N, C-alpha and C positions, 0 to 999 in steps of 0.2 A: 181897761185896754182890750180889747178884743181878742184870741188868743187866734194865730195862724188859720187854725181848723174852721173857725166860725168864719172869719173874713173870705175863705175859700167857697166855704159853702154859702155867702152872700153872693159873691162875685158869682159862681155857678148859676144861680139863681138868677140875678138879675140877667145873665146874659141868654140864659134857658127862656126867660120873658120877653125879653126883646128880640133874640135871633132864633128861637128853636133849638132844634135837638142835635143838629150838626154841628154846632157852635163848641155845645158841650161834649161833645163825643170828641171833637179834634183836641179841647183843653184838656180831657182827660188822657189821651194819647200822650200830647206833649207832656203831660204830667209824669207819665209813664215811660218817655226817652230817659237816656243816661242824663242829659244838661238837664230836664226837666227835675228830674229827679234829685239829684245834688242842689239846685236850688230850693224844691223845699225844705230839705237837710237844714239848709243854712239859714232858710226862715226860721225852721223850728229853735234852731242852736242859738239864732239871734235872740229871739226871742225868751229862750230860758235863758240864757246870759243876763239879760236887762231884768227880768223877774227876779234873780237872784244876786243882783248887782255887782256881776262880776266884771268889771270895769274893761280888764285887759283883754279879756275873751269878747267880750262885746266889739270892742275895736277891730281885732283882728279877724272876726267871722265875718263885721259889719263891711270890711274892707274885701272881703272873697266874695260877699255876696253882693258887692255894687259892682263888682267886677263881673262877674258871669251876670249878673242882670242886668245892665248896662248893655254891656257890647253883645248880648245875645239878644238885646230888644230890636225889635224890627226898625224903629224909628233911628234910634241908635246907628244901626248898622246903613239904613238906607242913606242916612247925611253923610258918612264916611265916603261910600263909593259913590254918590251924587256930585262932592267935591271933587274928584277924581274924573269923574264922566262927562260932566256938566258942557266943559269947553267942545265935547263932541255931540251933544244934542242935535236935533235938525239935519244929519249927516244924510244927505240921499246917493247912493250908489249909481244913482243912475246919472245925475248931474256929474260923474267925475269924469274929466279929461283923459284921454286916451293916456297911457302910461307904455314905457318898454317894458317894465318889469315890475312887478309884485312881489316883496320879501314876506313871506310870512313865517313869522317867527314861531321856534317850537315853543312847547306846552299845551299843546290842545289834543297831544294825541297819547294813547298807551300802547303797549304790546301783551296782549292777552295770552292765557293758556296756552292757547290752538298753534304761539308763536305768529299770530296776524294781527297787524297793524289797526286800531280802530281810533274812533273818536272820545277824547276824554269830555271833561266838564267843560272846558274851554274849547271846543272842536268849532266853534263856528267861524273862528278865526280861518280856518281849513276852509268851511264852506264860502266866507266869504270873498277868498281868493279864486277858489274853482269858480264860482258865481261870477266873478269880473273878467276872468279871463275868457268863459265860454261867452259871455255877452261880446266881448271884443274888445275891451278896456284895458286890457296888454297882452303883449307880444310872449312873454315868459313866466313862470315863477320861482321865485328862491327861496328854497326851504332852509331853516336853520334850527340850528342843537346839537348839542352832543351829550351823551350819558356822563355824568360825573363817574358812574360805578354801573356797574356792568353785572349782574347776577348771574345771567345766565345767555349761552351761546344764541340763543332766540330770542333774548332783549334786543332790540332794534335802536339805533337813534333817534331821536326825536325828528331829525330832518330826514331821515329813511322811511319811520312811520309816517310822515307828511307825506311824502313823494309818492309811497304806495298806495294811501288812501286816494290821491290823484290822480293815478296809473287806474284804478279801480272806477274813476269817473270819464274815463274815456279820454285822458290829457296826454298826449303823446308824449314820450320819454323824453325826445329832445328838446322839448318848451320847458321840463324842469330843471333845474341845478339846485344840489345841495351843499353848505357850507356850514363848518363847524362852530361852535361857542358853546360853552357849559353855563354861561350866563349872558344876560342882556347887554354887557359891555363887551365881551369876547366875541357875539355876533357881530355886534357893531365894525368892532374892527377886521373880522373875515369879510363882510360887508364891503368895508372900505378896499381889502387889497382884493376884493372881486371883482369890485368897479374899475380899479387901477389895469385889471388885465382885461376888460372887455370896456374900452372907451367910450365904443357906440350905443352904451347904455348911459343914458343920461336923465331920463325922466322916471324916478321910481315911486312907488308907494310904501309904507310899510303897515302892515296890518297885525294888529293883534289885540286881545280883549281890552275894550274901551277904559277901564280902570288900572291899565297899565301902559296906555299908549303915551300918556304926558310923560312917563320914564324914559319910554322907548324913542320918544322924539329928543328929548332931554341931550340924552347919550349919543344920538346919532349927531345931529347938531354939534355938541363937544367933538366928534369925531373926525368933524366937516363934511358929513353928508348931508345934503340937501334932498328932501322926499316928502310925501304927501301923504298925511296922518289918515289913515284907513280904518276905524272903530269896528270892532265887534262883541258881540257876547257882552252886551252891557248887563250888567247886577243890580242896576237902580229900577226899583220895583213902583207902581202905584199900589198904594194904601187900601186894601180889600180885609174886610171883618175876619179877623184872624186870633187864635190863641199868643201869637208872639209878639202880640202889643204888649202882653203883661208876662205870659210864664216864655222864657228864652228858648231859645233852639240852637242847635248846631251847626245850623245853615246861617244861621244870623251871624253866628260867632267866626265861623269861616268866611263871610263877606268883610266880618271887622277886621278880620286878621289882615286878611287881603289888601285891605285900605290901609290898615296900619303898615304894614310892611313898605308899601310904596312911600307912605309921608314920612318914614324913617328913610328911608333911600335917597329920598333929596335933601334931607336934612344934612345927611353925611357926604353929599353929593357923589350920589352914586346912581 
C-alpha cells in the first residue's frame, strides 16, 4: 500500500499535468488551511494505525476522517444544499406579481466595530428586498429579527441592521417596518400579529436564503400565513476544477452544516 505522502505527490503531479500550476498552488494552499491540515493529519493517523494493526484506532480515526472528508467535500456539500434549494430553481424576480409587502428575514446583516450595519454572508436577501421594492414590486418592506444576546449597546438587532442598510439605499423610512423574533418561528408569530394589525396588507412575499426558504414557508403555513416564497443567496454551485473535490474546505463544511441544520429542523417539526 502506498503511503499518503506518495499518493498525494502522484495526485498533485497528475493535477499539474492535466490542469497546470494554478490547481497545484490552490491544492497546496488548501492543505495549509486548518481543515486541510487536520484532514492530512487524519489521513496519516489512519494509515499509521492500519499499518500497526490498531483496529480500534483505525475505527475512531477513520470515523473522524470520514466526517471531515465527507462534509468538507464539494459534491456532498453541494448535494445537501441543492436538495433544499431545488424547488426554487428558475425563480425570476421580474415575473413576480406586485405585493403589498415583502418580509425580509433577519440573518443577512451584522454590526461592524464602527457601530454601522453591514451585509453579512447571507446579505443578498436584503438586496433582493430592496431590488423588488425599487422595481415597484412591493409597497413596503418588513424587516424581522432580534438578537438573543447583545454584547454592546452599539450592537443592533438584525431588524434594525436591515432597516439601516435599506435607508442607505434611499428607501423612505415610512416604507419600512421592523418586527421582533429571535428565530424563524418567533418571526412568523410576530408577522402574524403585524398582519392582524394591518388588515389592508393581504399579498406578502417572504425572502430569505434559498437554503432556508423551505423551512420559513413551512413555519409560515403552520402559523396560518399565506405568502409568496422569494429565494435569495443560493449556495448551490456549478462544479469547476478545484482542490475541494478531494481536499475538504471550511466553506464546504459550513454549507453542509447549514443544510444539516435545515434537515434536522424539518425532522423535529421546527
